[in-house]
C-alpha positions in Angstrom: 153.1 162.9 29.8 149.9 162.5 27.6 147.4 165.2 28.7 143.8 165.1 28.8 141.3 167.7 27.6 138.6 169.5 29.4 136.0 167.4 27.3 137.7 164.0 28.3 137.7 165.3 31.8 134.0 166.3 31.8 133.3 162.7 30.6 135.2 161.4 33.6 133.3 163.4 36.2 130.1 162.0 35.2 127.6 164.0 37.4 125.4 167.1 37.3 125.6 170.1 35.0 129.3 169.3 34.1 128.4 165.8 33.1 125.6 167.2 30.9 128.1 169.4 29.1 130.4 166.3 28.2 127.4 164.7 26.5 127.1 167.5 24.1 128.4 166.3 20.6 131.6 167.5 19.3 130.5 169.6 16.4 134.0 170.2 15.3 134.6 166.6 14.6 131.5 166.1 12.8 131.3 169.3 10.5 132.7 169.6 7.1 134.0 173.1 6.8 136.1 174.8 4.0 139.2 175.4 6.1 140.6 174.8 9.5 141.6 178.5 9.7 140.6 181.8 7.8 142.5 185.1 7.8 140.5 188.4 7.2 142.1 191.8 6.8 141.4 195.4 6.1 137.9 196.1 7.9 136.5 197.3 11.1 136.5 194.6 13.8 133.0 193.4 13.6 133.0 192.9 9.9 136.5 191.0 10.0 135.0 188.8 12.6 131.9 188.1 10.7 133.8 187.4 7.5 136.3 185.1 9.3 133.3 183.0 10.4 131.8 183.0 7.1 135.0 181.7 5.5 135.0 178.9 8.1 131.5 177.7 7.1 129.6 179.9 9.5 128.9 179.8 13.3 126.5 176.9 12.9 129.7 174.7 12.4 130.5 175.2 16.0 127.2 176.0 17.7 124.0 174.0 17.8 120.7 175.1 18.9 120.3 174.7 22.6 123.8 174.7 23.6 125.5 177.0 26.2 128.4 178.9 24.9 131.4 180.8 26.8 133.3 183.5 24.9 136.6 184.0 26.7 138.1 187.3 25.7 141.1 189.1 27.3 139.5 191.7 29.7 142.7 191.8 31.8 143.4 195.6 32.0 141.7 198.5 32.8 142.3 200.1 29.4 140.4 201.5 26.4 140.2 199.7 23.2 142.4 201.9 21.4 145.3 200.8 23.7 145.1 197.3 22.7 145.6 195.7 26.0 142.2 193.7 25.8 140.1 192.1 23.0 138.2 194.7 20.9 134.6 194.8 22.0 133.2 194.7 18.5 135.0 191.2 18.1 133.4 190.0 21.3 129.9 191.5 20.6 130.0 189.9 17.0 130.9 186.5 18.4 127.9 186.7 20.9 125.5 187.8 18.1 126.6 185.0 15.9 126.4 182.4 18.5 122.8 183.4 19.6 121.9 183.6 15.9 123.1 180.0 15.4 120.7 178.9 18.2 122.8 179.1 21.3 120.4 179.0 24.5 122.9 181.1 26.3 126.2 183.1 25.7 128.3 184.0 28.5 131.3 186.3 28.5 133.9 186.2 31.3 137.4 186.6 32.5 139.7 186.5 35.6 141.1 190.0 35.3 144.4 191.4 36.6 143.0 195.0 37.2 139.8 195.5 39.1 137.1 193.6 37.1 134.6 196.4 37.4 136.9 198.8 35.8 138.1 196.4 33.1 134.9 195.2 32.0 133.6 198.8 31.4 136.7 200.7 30.1 137.4 198.0 27.6 134.0 198.3 26.2 133.4 194.6 26.4 130.6 194.5 29.1 128.6 197.0 27.1 128.9 195.4 23.6 128.5 191.8 24.9 125.2 192.6 26.9 124.0 194.7 23.9 124.5 191.5 21.8 122.4 189.3 24.1 125.2 187.9 26.4 125.4 187.3 30.1 128.6 189.1 31.4 129.9 187.3 34.4 132.8 188.4 36.9 135.0 185.3 37.7 135.6 186.2 41.4 138.8 184.7 43.0 138.4 181.8 45.5 135.4 180.1 43.5 137.5 177.8 41.3 137.1 174.1 41.3 140.2 172.0 41.8 140.4 170.1 38.4 142.7 167.5 36.9 144.5 169.2 34.1 146.9 166.2 33.5 150.0 168.3 32.6 153.6 168.0 33.8 153.5 171.4 35.4 149.8 171.5 36.1 148.5 168.1 37.2 145.7 169.8 38.8 144.5 173.5 39.2 141.4 175.3 40.3 139.1 176.2 37.1 136.0 178.3 37.1 133.0 175.9 36.9 131.3 178.3 34.5 134.0 177.6 31.9 134.0 173.8 32.6 130.4 173.5 32.1 130.0 175.2 28.8 129.0 173.0 25.7 131.3 175.3 23.4 134.3 177.3 24.2 135.3 180.2 22.0 138.6 181.6 22.8 138.9 185.4 21.8 142.3 186.7 22.7 144.0 189.8 21.6 147.6 189.6 20.0 150.1 191.9 22.0 153.6 192.0 23.4 154.1 190.5 27.0 157.2 191.5 28.9 157.6 187.9 30.5 156.4 185.6 27.6 157.2 187.9 24.6 153.8 187.6 23.3 150.3 187.0 24.7 148.1 185.3 22.3 145.4 182.4 22.5 147.2 180.0 24.9 148.0 182.3 27.5 144.6 183.8 27.5 143.4 180.7 29.4 145.1 182.1 32.5 142.0 184.1 32.6 139.9 180.9 33.0 141.7 179.6 36.0 141.7 180.6 39.7 144.5 180.2 42.3 147.9 181.7 42.4 148.5 182.2 38.9 151.8 184.1 39.4 153.4 181.0 40.3 152.9 179.9 36.8 155.0 182.7 35.4 158.2 180.6 36.4 157.3 178.3 33.3 154.8 180.5 31.5 155.2 178.7 28.1 154.6 175.3 29.6 151.7 176.5 31.6 150.1 178.3 28.6 150.5 175.2 26.6 149.1 172.8 29.1 146.0 175.0 29.6 145.4 175.2 25.8 145.6 171.4 25.6 143.1 171.0 28.5 140.5 173.6 27.3 140.9 172.6 23.7 138.5 175.5 22.4 136.1 174.6 19.6 136.9 178.0 18.1 139.7 180.5 18.4 139.3 184.1 17.1 142.6 186.0 17.2 142.0 189.9 17.4 144.7 191.5 15.7 142.8 194.6 14.6 145.2 196.6 16.7 148.4 195.0 18.2 150.5 196.3 21.4 153.9 196.0 20.2 155.7 197.2 23.3 155.4 197.6 27.0 152.9 194.8 27.2 150.8 193.2 28.6 149.1 196.4 29.9 150.6 199.0 27.7 149.0 202.5 27.8 150.8 204.5 25.1 149.1 204.7 21.8 152.5 205.0 20.1 153.0 201.4 21.1 150.1 200.2 19.0 150.0 199.2 15.4 146.9 198.7 13.3 147.1 195.5 11.3 143.3 195.4 10.9 143.4 191.7 11.1 141.4 188.7 12.4 142.4 185.1 12.2 139.8 182.4 13.3 139.8 178.7 13.3 140.0 175.4 14.9 143.9 175.2 15.0 145.1 177.1 18.1 148.8 176.3 17.4 148.6 177.6 13.7 146.8 180.8 15.1 149.4 181.1 17.8 152.2 181.1 15.2 150.5 183.4 13.0 150.0 185.8 15.8 153.8 185.7 16.6 154.4 186.9 13.3 152.6 190.2 13.9 155.3 190.8 16.7 158.2 189.7 14.6 158.4 186.3 16.4 159.0 182.9 14.7 157.4 179.9 16.4 160.9 179.1 17.8 160.6 182.2 19.9 157.4 180.9 21.5 158.0 177.6 23.3 154.4 177.1 23.9 153.9 176.4 20.3 156.2 173.3 20.2 154.7 172.0 23.6 151.2 172.2 22.3 152.2 170.8 19.1 153.7 167.8 20.6 150.4 167.1 22.5 148.5 167.1 19.1 146.8 170.4 19.6 147.6 171.6 16.0 150.3 172.6 13.5 152.6 175.6 13.5 152.8 175.7 9.8 149.4 177.8 9.0 150.9 178.4 5.6 150.7 174.9 4.6 147.0 174.6 5.5 145.8 176.6 2.6 144.3 179.3 4.7 141.8 181.4 2.8 142.7 185.2 2.9 139.7 187.5 2.6 140.5 191.3 2.1 137.4 193.3 2.7 138.7 196.2 0.6 139.4 194.1 -2.4 
């Protein structure tokens, strides 16, 4: 089955704010940037994120003046940044600041959390960091999703939050961590936080659901937070002994390559993560990130 992307779907809807978002130019297709992905290591989360965007040609490659931006981190759990269950708040705050500096008219940060959103947003540190950087922080409350054609085999349609649908620019900002069901939760599964409905039903084929959502949303930019990685007892964790500290951020326009790299941090090959092959078959990217001449920046060099 040939899937459609969020941007293709928007063009088909043809009305209101959603249609206006569809008319925004695809900057990724027009820009000439030095690399599809960049890997930065040995720095604090904000510096790593900023350096990764610089290596890609700057946030202006992805965001133009007057555009609306959604940054979609993982805010799913009522955990502190040190526990590694959520995206580091400094990664999120830096992305917000860079998008606004590039001319975004508005940056929104949001997630459909697993634990109570009021606790997750505060304890993760993400609400404070995003708001301090100038973002509008939204709670995606269940029951407000809009039934949307996804075009997948498992997901022909599914309720999606309209705030995500209407964005001109989508930035996926996942954290790299272990997951008891899917072995890892990285960029593709992070899209579970942009949809409504009975998401637990999708766990019966979590890899296919993750791949179909990734192909549908097709983010302009993916920024993988691997500043610390929850190696065991994910996705929620809690024990600091389960957390490693690679101090790495990988960013780019190839979600499949970033997914494959993220798996290596958990000792997993692409074959261990079926969503990689499924998304690759749909043309979302290539698992072979090492063949892409990825620039590696060491902030301590």
